[in-house]
VMD Tcl script that draws the C-alpha trace (Angstrom):
set ca {
  {122.74 108.39 121.82}
  {121.96 105.99 119.40}
  {119.56 104.31 122.33}
  {117.97 107.91 122.58}
  {117.27 108.34 118.70}
  {115.11 105.55 118.91}
  {113.66 105.80 122.26}
  {112.68 109.05 120.30}
  {111.52 107.77 116.71}
  {109.81 105.07 119.42}
  {107.82 108.01 121.41}
  {107.21 109.65 118.05}
  {105.32 106.17 116.59}
  {103.39 106.46 119.41}
  {102.54 109.24 119.68}
  {101.63 109.42 115.76}
  {98.74 106.40 116.84}
  {97.32 107.80 119.01}
  {96.90 110.46 116.67}
  {95.64 109.13 114.93}
  {93.32 107.42 117.14}
  {91.50 110.91 117.56}
  {91.63 112.29 113.87}
  {87.91 112.25 112.36}
  {87.34 109.61 109.27}
  {87.02 111.44 106.27}
  {83.89 112.16 104.60}
  {82.35 109.86 102.33}
  {82.05 111.27 98.44}
  {80.69 107.76 97.41}
  {80.31 104.46 97.25}
  {81.29 102.17 94.77}
  {78.59 101.16 92.99}
  {77.62 96.89 93.20}
  {79.56 94.75 91.01}
  {82.65 93.24 89.50}
  {83.33 95.66 86.68}
  {82.30 99.38 86.88}
  {82.93 102.47 85.48}
  {81.87 105.83 87.47}
  {82.91 109.62 87.23}
  {82.84 111.40 90.97}
  {84.54 114.67 91.66}
  {86.69 114.56 88.52}
  {88.20 111.28 88.49}
  {87.07 108.60 86.43}
  {87.69 105.47 88.59}
  {87.53 101.91 87.08}
  {86.61 98.85 89.59}
  {87.32 95.27 88.06}
  {87.93 91.83 89.37}
  {91.85 91.17 87.89}
  {91.72 88.65 84.65}
  {94.54 86.90 86.28}
  {93.70 83.93 87.94}
  {96.96 83.53 90.21}
  {95.80 87.15 91.29}
  {92.12 85.73 92.14}
  {93.33 82.92 93.73}
  {94.46 85.16 96.54}
  {91.41 86.63 97.79}
  {90.04 84.12 100.01}
  {87.82 84.65 103.50}
  {88.55 88.16 103.24}
  {87.03 88.79 100.52}
  {88.74 88.89 96.33}
  {91.62 90.98 95.06}
  {89.97 93.15 93.19}
  {91.97 96.04 90.37}
  {91.05 100.17 91.28}
  {92.50 102.59 88.85}
  {91.94 106.76 89.20}
  {92.52 108.44 86.27}
  {91.77 112.46 87.10}
  {89.45 113.54 84.18}
  {91.54 117.11 84.06}
  {95.48 116.27 83.45}
  {97.49 113.05 82.29}
  {97.05 111.85 85.99}
  {96.40 107.82 86.59}
  {97.06 104.97 89.19}
  {95.93 101.78 89.05}
  {97.03 99.30 92.39}
  {95.15 96.19 93.76}
  {93.82 95.30 97.35}
  {91.60 92.52 98.62}
  {88.38 94.07 99.67}
  {84.13 93.03 100.14}
  {84.09 96.85 100.02}
  {85.39 100.85 99.15}
  {83.77 104.17 99.64}
  {85.52 107.11 97.76}
  {86.01 109.49 100.56}
  {87.43 113.80 100.46}
  {90.31 114.40 98.15}
  {93.68 114.29 100.51}
  {96.46 116.49 99.22}
  {95.04 116.91 96.33}
  {93.99 113.16 95.48}
  {90.89 111.01 96.35}
  {90.94 109.01 99.45}
  {89.58 105.88 99.27}
  {88.10 103.59 101.92}
  {88.23 99.74 101.68}
  {86.70 97.28 103.88}
  {87.98 93.32 104.81}
  {86.45 90.85 106.27}
  {88.17 89.06 109.59}
  {85.88 86.14 110.40}
  {83.26 85.40 113.39}
  {81.79 88.99 112.93}
  {84.98 90.88 112.95}
  {86.08 93.51 109.93}
  {88.26 95.86 109.59}
  {88.38 99.46 107.22}
  {91.55 100.58 106.37}
  {92.12 104.19 105.08}
  {94.30 104.44 101.66}
  {95.79 107.99 100.47}
  {97.88 108.47 97.73}
  {101.55 108.92 99.40}
  {105.19 108.80 97.40}
  {103.01 108.01 94.02}
  {100.89 104.98 95.26}
  {97.73 104.16 96.96}
  {99.70 103.21 101.26}
  {97.23 101.84 103.72}
  {97.67 104.69 106.38}
  {95.10 103.84 109.41}
  {93.30 100.67 110.36}
  {89.61 100.92 112.19}
  {88.36 97.46 113.55}
  {85.05 96.36 114.43}
  {83.26 93.98 115.25}
  {79.17 93.71 114.24}
  {78.55 92.05 118.14}
  {79.55 94.25 120.95}
  {82.05 92.23 122.98}
  {85.21 93.94 123.91}
  {82.77 96.31 126.49}
  {81.87 98.38 123.57}
  {78.88 98.56 124.03}
  {78.80 102.90 123.54}
  {81.55 102.32 120.80}
  {80.75 104.49 118.31}
  {79.06 102.72 115.28}
  {79.63 102.34 110.85}
  {78.05 100.81 108.37}
  {80.11 99.10 105.58}
  {79.15 100.19 101.86}
  {76.62 98.77 100.39}
  {78.59 96.61 97.59}
  {79.61 92.97 97.38}
  {80.16 91.96 100.82}
  {79.89 87.46 100.04}
  {77.36 85.37 99.97}
  {76.43 84.14 102.82}
  {77.23 87.30 105.01}
  {74.77 88.06 107.89}
  {76.19 91.03 108.68}
  {74.47 93.76 111.22}
  {72.75 96.97 110.05}
  {75.59 98.68 112.73}
  {79.22 97.53 113.14}
  {81.29 98.18 116.61}
  {84.39 100.22 116.84}
  {86.98 98.17 118.68}
  {89.93 100.24 117.80}
  {92.52 102.56 115.57}
  {95.65 101.40 114.17}
  {98.42 101.87 111.88}
  {99.03 99.38 109.04}
  {102.19 96.98 109.63}
  {105.12 98.22 107.40}
  {107.13 96.24 104.99}
}
mol new
graphics top color blue
foreach p $ca { graphics top sphere $p radius 0.5 }
foreach p [lrange $ca 0 end-1] q [lrange $ca 1 end] { graphics top cylinder $p $q radius 0.2 }
display resetview
């Protein structure tokens, strides 16, 4: 019986990942403005974006981008949340279950980039999907969909192409 339950759980995970790959990316609302400390309002939310003051937190960034702190405050209620993540570009997306979704980009080096979809789930923002891209099509994906990063803080010396070529969609590792 236990083996059957494990098999069903594994099959449902594979099915969820397959479905996730075929769901279109949520519609963008706006790119985050340029700068290391900005506040803007969109769709009834006040969004604050900043590089944290804590030097220990700042030092954990690396080539994938700096650690950033994002705070969302619903201007119609007292709902507010703050989270930190490594990022080189951000975009506010359409709502999911009443809260904005957030697109966060990371750089993997060697022309590889990842786009994470963050949703407010169980009291916190969590990454629910990762799409991997490359600057030059090397995986026989010349006809694959393409996308562009938000026009944000890509970093000095970045030579990113205008279009990034899709490689795959995957679920984030759970901790």
